[in-house]
N, CA, C and O atoms as CSV, one atom per row, in Angstrom:
chain,resi,resn,atom,element,x,y,z
A,1,MET,N,N,171.617,62.369,70.337
A,1,MET,CA,C,172.091,61.877,71.603
A,1,MET,C,C,173.596,62.136,71.701
A,1,MET,O,O,174.335,61.933,70.738
A,2,LEU,N,N,174.023,62.570,72.836
A,2,LEU,CA,C,175.430,62.891,73.043
A,2,LEU,C,C,176.291,61.642,73.186
A,2,LEU,O,O,175.847,60.616,73.700
A,3,ASP,N,N,177.501,61.751,72.732
A,3,ASP,CA,C,178.485,60.683,72.892
A,3,ASP,C,C,178.970,60.724,74.342
A,3,ASP,O,O,179.662,61.657,74.751
A,4,ARG,N,N,178.606,59.723,75.095
A,4,ARG,CA,C,178.909,59.699,76.535
A,4,ARG,C,C,180.403,59.731,76.815
A,4,ARG,O,O,180.826,60.331,77.803
A,5,GLU,N,N,181.199,59.107,75.981
A,5,GLU,CA,C,182.648,59.102,76.217
A,5,GLU,C,C,183.251,60.490,75.987
A,5,GLU,O,O,184.162,60.898,76.706
A,6,VAL,N,N,182.753,61.200,75.004
A,6,VAL,CA,C,183.215,62.568,74.761
A,6,VAL,C,C,182.830,63.450,75.952
A,6,VAL,O,O,183.626,64.267,76.414
A,7,VAL,N,N,181.609,63.276,76.439
A,7,VAL,CA,C,181.148,64.055,77.597
A,7,VAL,C,C,181.976,63.698,78.830
A,7,VAL,O,O,182.326,64.581,79.614
A,8,ARG,N,N,182.289,62.430,79.008
A,8,ARG,CA,C,183.112,61.999,80.148
A,8,ARG,C,C,184.468,62.730,80.126
A,8,ARG,O,O,184.911,63.258,81.146
A,9,GLU,N,N,185.107,62.751,78.971
A,9,GLU,CA,C,186.394,63.440,78.840
A,9,GLU,C,C,186.244,64.930,79.101
A,9,GLU,O,O,187.064,65.535,79.792
A,10,PHE,N,N,185.189,65.518,78.542
A,10,PHE,CA,C,184.927,66.945,78.745
A,10,PHE,C,C,184.767,67.251,80.231
A,10,PHE,O,O,185.394,68.173,80.752
A,11,LEU,N,N,183.918,66.467,80.915
A,11,LEU,CA,C,183.690,66.701,82.339
A,11,LEU,C,C,184.979,66.539,83.138
A,11,LEU,O,O,185.284,67.361,84.003
A,12,ASN,N,N,185.722,65.499,82.854
A,12,ASN,CA,C,186.979,65.288,83.579
A,12,ASN,C,C,187.916,66.469,83.408
A,12,ASN,O,O,188.518,66.930,84.378
A,13,ASP,N,N,188.044,66.964,82.182
A,13,ASP,CA,C,188.918,68.113,81.918
A,13,ASP,C,C,188.435,69.359,82.651
A,13,ASP,O,O,189.222,70.044,83.305
A,14,LYS,N,N,187.138,69.654,82.540
A,14,LYS,CA,C,186.601,70.871,83.147
A,14,LYS,C,C,186.594,70.808,84.674
A,14,LYS,O,O,186.908,71.793,85.342
A,15,LEU,N,N,186.236,69.653,85.218
A,15,LEU,CA,C,186.252,69.514,86.671
A,15,LEU,C,C,187.659,69.710,87.204
A,15,LEU,O,O,187.855,70.349,88.238
A,16,GLN,N,N,188.634,69.163,86.502
A,16,GLN,CA,C,190.027,69.320,86.911
A,16,GLN,C,C,190.460,70.781,86.776
A,16,GLN,O,O,191.112,71.318,87.672
A,17,ALA,N,N,190.110,71.416,85.681
A,17,ALA,CA,C,190.493,72.811,85.443
A,17,ALA,C,C,189.921,73.745,86.509
A,17,ALA,O,O,190.581,74.696,86.928
A,18,PHE,N,N,188.699,73.470,86.940
A,18,PHE,CA,C,188.053,74.303,87.950
A,18,PHE,C,C,188.293,73.802,89.376
A,18,PHE,O,O,187.765,74.340,90.350
A,19,GLU,N,N,189.104,72.758,89.457
A,19,GLU,CA,C,189.444,72.156,90.752
A,19,GLU,C,C,188.203,71.774,91.551
A,19,GLU,O,O,188.106,72.032,92.751
A,20,ILE,N,N,187.255,71.148,90.847
A,20,ILE,CA,C,186.019,70.680,91.472
A,20,ILE,C,C,186.188,69.205,91.793
A,20,ILE,O,O,186.510,68.399,90.920
A,21,GLU,N,N,185.970,68.866,93.038
A,21,GLU,CA,C,186.068,67.477,93.472
A,21,GLU,C,C,184.658,66.899,93.608
A,21,GLU,O,O,183.832,67.413,94.362
A,22,VAL,N,N,184.407,65.842,92.880
A,22,VAL,CA,C,183.104,65.178,92.907
A,22,VAL,C,C,183.026,64.332,94.182
A,22,VAL,O,O,183.961,63.595,94.496
A,23,PRO,N,N,181.920,64.437,94.909
A,23,PRO,CA,C,181.778,63.611,96.110
A,23,PRO,C,C,181.917,62.120,95.784
A,23,PRO,O,O,181.512,61.665,94.714
A,24,LYS,N,N,182.484,61.390,96.702
A,24,LYS,CA,C,182.756,59.965,96.488
A,24,LYS,C,C,181.484,59.132,96.294
A,24,LYS,O,O,181.536,58.065,95.683
A,25,ASP,N,N,180.357,59.604,96.804
A,25,ASP,CA,C,179.129,58.825,96.668
A,25,ASP,C,C,178.423,59.039,95.321
A,25,ASP,O,O,177.361,58.464,95.081
A,26,ILE,N,N,179.007,59.862,94.446
A,26,ILE,CA,C,178.455,60.068,93.101
A,26,ILE,C,C,179.378,59.363,92.115
A,26,ILE,O,O,180.527,59.761,91.923
A,27,GLN,N,N,178.855,58.313,91.497
A,27,GLN,CA,C,179.649,57.543,90.543
A,27,GLN,C,C,179.825,58.320,89.245
A,27,GLN,O,O,178.941,59.064,88.820
A,28,GLU,N,N,180.963,58.134,88.640
A,28,GLU,CA,C,181.270,58.857,87.407
A,28,GLU,C,C,180.237,58.588,86.313
A,28,GLU,O,O,179.814,59.518,85.626
A,29,ASP,N,N,179.828,57.334,86.144
A,29,ASP,CA,C,178.820,57.011,85.134
A,29,ASP,C,C,177.515,57.750,85.377
A,29,ASP,O,O,176.880,58.226,84.436
A,30,SER,N,N,177.118,57.844,86.627
A,30,SER,CA,C,175.876,58.556,86.971
A,30,SER,C,C,176.004,60.044,86.696
A,30,SER,O,O,175.069,60.676,86.204
A,31,LEU,N,N,177.159,60.598,87.013
A,31,LEU,CA,C,177.382,62.021,86.763
A,31,LEU,C,C,177.339,62.311,85.265
A,31,LEU,O,O,176.710,63.275,84.828
A,32,VAL,N,N,178.006,61.477,84.492
A,32,VAL,CA,C,178.017,61.654,83.034
A,32,VAL,C,C,176.605,61.557,82.482
A,32,VAL,O,O,176.198,62.405,81.688
A,33,GLU,N,N,175.861,60.556,82.878
A,33,GLU,CA,C,174.498,60.372,82.376
A,33,GLU,C,C,173.587,61.529,82.784
A,33,GLU,O,O,172.793,62.015,81.979
A,34,THR,N,N,173.704,61.957,84.011
A,34,THR,CA,C,172.872,63.068,84.500
A,34,THR,C,C,173.189,64.348,83.745
A,34,THR,O,O,172.281,65.084,83.360
A,35,PHE,N,N,174.467,64.617,83.531
A,35,PHE,CA,C,174.864,65.814,82.789
A,35,PHE,C,C,174.374,65.735,81.345
A,35,PHE,O,O,173.884,66.723,80.798
A,36,CYS,N,N,174.506,64.559,80.727
A,36,CYS,CA,C,174.030,64.385,79.347
A,36,CYS,C,C,172.529,64.651,79.242
A,36,CYS,O,O,172.081,65.345,78.330
A,37,ARG,N,N,171.776,64.112,80.151
A,37,ARG,CA,C,170.320,64.338,80.123
A,37,ARG,C,C,169.989,65.807,80.321
A,37,ARG,O,O,169.082,66.333,79.676
A,38,TYR,N,N,170.716,66.473,81.207
A,38,TYR,CA,C,170.522,67.903,81.433
A,38,TYR,C,C,170.764,68.686,80.135
A,38,TYR,O,O,169.962,69.540,79.757
A,39,VAL,N,N,171.871,68.386,79.466
A,39,VAL,CA,C,172.217,69.077,78.222
A,39,VAL,C,C,171.211,68.750,77.129
A,39,VAL,O,O,170.792,69.641,76.391
A,40,GLU,N,N,170.819,67.490,77.015
A,40,GLU,CA,C,169.864,67.086,75.980
A,40,GLU,C,C,168.499,67.742,76.189
A,40,GLU,O,O,167.853,68.139,75.220
A,41,ASP,N,N,168.059,67.858,77.425
A,41,ASP,CA,C,166.796,68.542,77.701
A,41,ASP,C,C,166.881,70.006,77.292
A,41,ASP,O,O,165.965,70.537,76.663
A,42,ASP,N,N,167.981,70.654,77.651
A,42,ASP,CA,C,168.176,72.052,77.303
A,42,ASP,C,C,168.283,72.218,75.794
A,42,ASP,O,O,167.756,73.181,75.235
A,43,TYR,N,N,168.961,71.288,75.134
A,43,TYR,CA,C,169.145,71.313,73.689
A,43,TYR,C,C,167.799,71.220,72.971
A,43,TYR,O,O,167.568,71.921,71.986
A,44,TYR,N,N,166.918,70.360,73.464
A,44,TYR,CA,C,165.601,70.210,72.857
A,44,TYR,C,C,164.808,71.513,72.964
A,44,TYR,O,O,164.147,71.919,72.008
A,45,GLU,N,N,164.874,72.163,74.115
A,45,GLU,CA,C,164.181,73.445,74.287
A,45,GLU,C,C,164.765,74.498,73.352
A,45,GLU,O,O,164.033,75.298,72.768
A,46,TRP,N,N,166.078,74.492,73.216
A,46,TRP,CA,C,166.757,75.417,72.313
A,46,TRP,C,C,166.296,75.183,70.877
A,46,TRP,O,O,166.024,76.137,70.148
A,47,LEU,N,N,166.207,73.912,70.468
A,47,LEU,CA,C,165.725,73.591,69.119
A,47,LEU,C,C,164.304,74.090,68.893
A,47,LEU,O,O,164.000,74.654,67.842
A,48,LYS,N,N,163.428,73.881,69.882
A,48,LYS,CA,C,162.037,74.327,69.745
A,48,LYS,C,C,161.969,75.843,69.587
A,48,LYS,O,O,161.228,76.341,68.740
A,49,ASP,N,N,162.726,76.573,70.383
A,49,ASP,CA,C,162.731,78.038,70.292
A,49,ASP,C,C,163.249,78.504,68.937
A,49,ASP,O,O,162.690,79.417,68.330
A,50,ASN,N,N,164.316,77.871,68.472
A,50,ASN,CA,C,164.872,78.264,67.183
A,50,ASN,C,C,163.960,77.874,66.025
A,50,ASN,O,O,163.913,78.578,65.017
A,51,PHE,N,N,163.246,76.777,66.151
A,51,PHE,CA,C,162.274,76.392,65.132
A,51,PHE,C,C,161.216,77.482,64.997
A,51,PHE,O,O,160.872,77.893,63.889
A,52,LYS,N,N,160.705,77.944,66.131
A,52,LYS,CA,C,159.681,79.000,66.101
A,52,LYS,C,C,160.218,80.252,65.428
A,52,LYS,O,O,159.534,80.850,64.597
A,53,SER,N,N,161.439,80.656,65.776
A,53,SER,CA,C,162.027,81.861,65.195
A,53,SER,C,C,162.298,81.676,63.704
A,53,SER,O,O,161.960,82.543,62.898
A,54,PHE,N,N,162.896,80.567,63.341
A,54,PHE,CA,C,163.263,80.327,61.950
A,54,PHE,C,C,162.037,80.304,61.049
A,54,PHE,O,O,162.065,80.836,59.939
A,55,PHE,N,N,160.962,79.688,61.528
A,55,PHE,CA,C,159.741,79.584,60.735
A,55,PHE,C,C,158.700,80.628,61.141
A,55,PHE,O,O,157.503,80.440,60.925
A,56,SER,N,N,159.167,81.726,61.730
A,56,SER,CA,C,158.336,82.902,62.057
A,56,SER,C,C,157.027,82.515,62.729
A,56,SER,O,O,155.959,82.999,62.353
A,57,HIS,N,N,157.116,81.653,63.711
A,57,HIS,CA,C,155.950,81.240,64.517
A,57,HIS,C,C,154.789,80.756,63.662
A,57,HIS,O,O,153.632,81.088,63.920
A,58,GLY,N,N,155.112,79.960,62.631
A,58,GLY,CA,C,154.069,79.352,61.797
A,58,GLY,C,C,153.759,80.122,60.526
A,58,GLY,O,O,152.915,79.694,59.739
A,59,ASP,N,N,154.423,81.250,60.308
A,59,ASP,CA,C,154.216,82.042,59.096
A,59,ASP,C,C,155.586,82.262,58.444
A,59,ASP,O,O,156.113,83.374,58.467
A,60,PRO,N,N,156.162,81.198,57.861
A,60,PRO,CA,C,157.538,81.281,57.368
A,60,PRO,C,C,157.728,82.287,56.244
A,60,PRO,O,O,156.877,82.432,55.366
A,61,ASP,N,N,158.850,82.971,56.290
A,61,ASP,CA,C,159.267,83.878,55.230
A,61,ASP,C,C,160.164,83.063,54.289
A,61,ASP,O,O,161.380,82.995,54.466
A,62,TRP,N,N,159.536,82.457,53.301
A,62,TRP,CA,C,160.266,81.540,52.422
A,62,TRP,C,C,161.343,82.243,51.617
A,62,TRP,O,O,162.361,81.635,51.287
A,63,ASP,N,N,161.137,83.518,51.293
A,63,ASP,CA,C,162.179,84.257,50.568
A,63,ASP,C,C,163.438,84.380,51.424
A,63,ASP,O,O,164.549,84.206,50.922
A,64,ARG,N,N,163.274,84.676,52.697
A,64,ARG,CA,C,164.406,84.782,53.619
A,64,ARG,C,C,165.090,83.427,53.766
A,64,ARG,O,O,166.317,83.338,53.800
A,65,ILE,N,N,164.280,82.373,53.854
A,65,ILE,CA,C,164.836,81.026,53.994
A,65,ILE,C,C,165.589,80.633,52.729
A,65,ILE,O,O,166.670,80.051,52.813
A,66,ARG,N,N,165.030,80.946,51.548
A,66,ARG,CA,C,165.727,80.658,50.289
A,66,ARG,C,C,167.071,81.384,50.226
A,66,ARG,O,O,168.084,80.825,49.806
A,67,GLU,N,N,167.046,82.653,50.660
A,67,GLU,CA,C,168.273,83.441,50.653
A,67,GLU,C,C,169.338,82.810,51.561
A,67,GLU,O,O,170.500,82.686,51.176
A,68,ARG,N,N,168.934,82.425,52.737
A,68,ARG,CA,C,169.877,81.776,53.675
A,68,ARG,C,C,170.344,80.440,53.146
A,68,ARG,O,O,171.519,80.097,53.278
A,69,ALA,N,N,169.436,79.675,52.543
A,69,ALA,CA,C,169.797,78.370,51.996
A,69,ALA,C,C,170.782,78.534,50.835
A,69,ALA,O,O,171.667,77.699,50.646
A,70,GLY,N,N,170.629,79.599,50.069
A,70,GLY,CA,C,171.534,79.855,48.953
A,70,GLY,C,C,172.948,80.120,49.416
A,70,GLY,O,O,173.895,79.849,48.678
A,71,ARG,N,N,173.118,80.642,50.616
A,71,ARG,CA,C,174.454,80.902,51.153
A,71,ARG,C,C,175.137,79.621,51.603
A,71,ARG,O,O,176.361,79.569,51.720
A,72,VAL,N,N,174.343,78.589,51.856
A,72,VAL,CA,C,174.890,77.330,52.339
A,72,VAL,C,C,175.389,76.469,51.192
A,72,VAL,O,O,176.395,75.770,51.320
A,73,GLU,N,N,174.690,76.521,50.086
A,73,GLU,CA,C,175.011,75.639,48.944
A,73,GLU,C,C,176.269,76.056,48.242
A,73,GLU,O,O,176.672,75.420,47.267
């Protein structure tokens, strides 16, 4: 789950940088929450896609995974 305060700061900075004015009828808390949910939904899909690729669609190449894991340790 995203840190809402970090996202709030990020949005404020980016909106200001791009000179985007948020309509007055959209509350900042609602905008932050909506953006967080959007990112989290996209993040979950990204994780699912990468899981499939990493584990070769259910036929994992354990030698490749061991090799990659060895680079991390």
